[in-house]
Structures are given as C-alpha cells and as structure tokens.
C-alpha positions, 0 to 999 in steps of 0.5 A: 378429343377436340376442345369445344370452344365456349362463349359466343364469337364476336359478331362481325361489325356492321357498316353503320357501327364501323362508320361510327367507330372510325368517325369517333376515332379520327376525331378523338384519337387522330394520330393513332387513327391515321397510323391505322388508316395508313396501314389498312388496305383500301380502294376508291370504292371501299373508301367511298362506300359507305363512309364518304357516301353517308357522312357527306350526306349529313350537311345537305340533308340537315340544311334541307330539313332545317330550311323547310322546318325552321326557315332562315331569318333575320330582322323579323323576316323569315325565308322558307326556301321553296321545296323544289329548289331546296331539294335540288340544292341539297342533291347538287351539294351532295354530288359536288361534295363527293366530286370535291373529295375526289378532286382534292385527293388528286391535288394531294397526290399531285403535290406530294413529290413537291414536298418530299412525299410519295404519290399514291392516289388511294392514300391521298383519297384516304386523307381527303375523305377522313380529314373531312370527317369533322366538317361533315359531322358539323353539318348536322347543325344545319338542322337548326339554322340559328346554330349553323355558326357552330358548323365552324367546328368543322375547321378541326378538319384542318388539324386532321389534315395536317396530321394525316398528310405526313403519315399517309403521303410520307412527307417529312415533318418539317414540310408538312405545314407548307404542304397542308397550307397549299392543300387548304388553299386549293380546298378553299378554292374548290369549296368556293367554286362548289358554292358558286355552282349551287347558288347559280343553279338554285338561286333564292326564290322570293315567293318563299319569303314571309314576314 
C-alpha cells in the first residue's frame, strides 16, 4: 500500500516573489548570494526577464511621477516638466539602462583575462545585472525629488560589484580591486554618455516653470 503524502506541497515561487527574494538577498547577504548566483544556470533572457526589466524601471517611473506631482524646485522657483518630454525622458532612460547593463557586461567579460579571470558572457551579465540592484532600488527616492540625494545609497552597488567579480569571473582575490576599479571607471563613462543622450533629446522646457 502506497503512503499518501500529507500536508500541502510548497507552492511554486511567483516571479514577483522571486525578484523580491533575490533583491533582498543580494543586498543583505551578498557573499552567500553571489555564490548561489555563480552556480545557477542562466541565459541572457532569464537574467533580463523579469529581474532587470522590472528593477531598471523603478528609477525612470519614480522620477516621472515625482516630477509631475512634486516638481523640482530651489530658491522659491519650482519646475514641473511638461508631461510629453518627461515621458519621453523616462522611456529613454529605461531603454538606455537596459542597454547599458548589457554593454557593461561586455566590458566585464572582455577585461576578465587581463586580471587572471575567465571570459563568460552570461556570468558577466549576472555581475552587471545583480550588482546594479542597489542603484535600481535607490531610484525609488525619485518619487520625492527632495529626497533624490538618498539615491547615493545606490553606491552600495560598487561593493556588490567588488564581491561578485572574483566569484563569477574567477578572478584572483588580489586582482579583484584593480578589476573593480577599471569596471567602475567604464561604468561612470557609460552613465555620463547615457545622461548626455537623455539630456540632449529631452532638454528642459521653460513653459513648465512657475513661481
């Protein structure tokens, strides 16, 4: 006679809960989480969908809403961006964030042998995507422009990058710092380029200014 299992089986994890769990773990338990990420199978599609697609949208959406509801102001002058250019800016920022993540992964992969590491595009994309978690989550402060300075908390992602590179790209620990510094410099250049592109295509419009 076969035993009949008792109790309810554990329900499969939903995509939303999976994203929350991964984001929480990479922030609170980065070393252990990087080891788990290193071992799990992945593809470019599985990394982007849904993790990157959802988290990268937090900042652009928050800034769009914050700008429309609260506006930006200083010295008694407030500026509410016209909704059209603001929406275009949010869409561009989102699309460029997705592209920048992939571009940074190519840089991480290409530089790996120079620091004693192993080339692996999927592993490099894991590093680029999951180390960006802190920055993407910090984008929520864009909902209230006055709190936008708290977005600096996203710099924690630099530490995540430093921890993840030697584990996923198999770089010797004594070369991890140099590898991290070079990747950060490239990332800064990419972000400056992205900012310049968005600013050039969606420059501020004076009619939205009110006193």
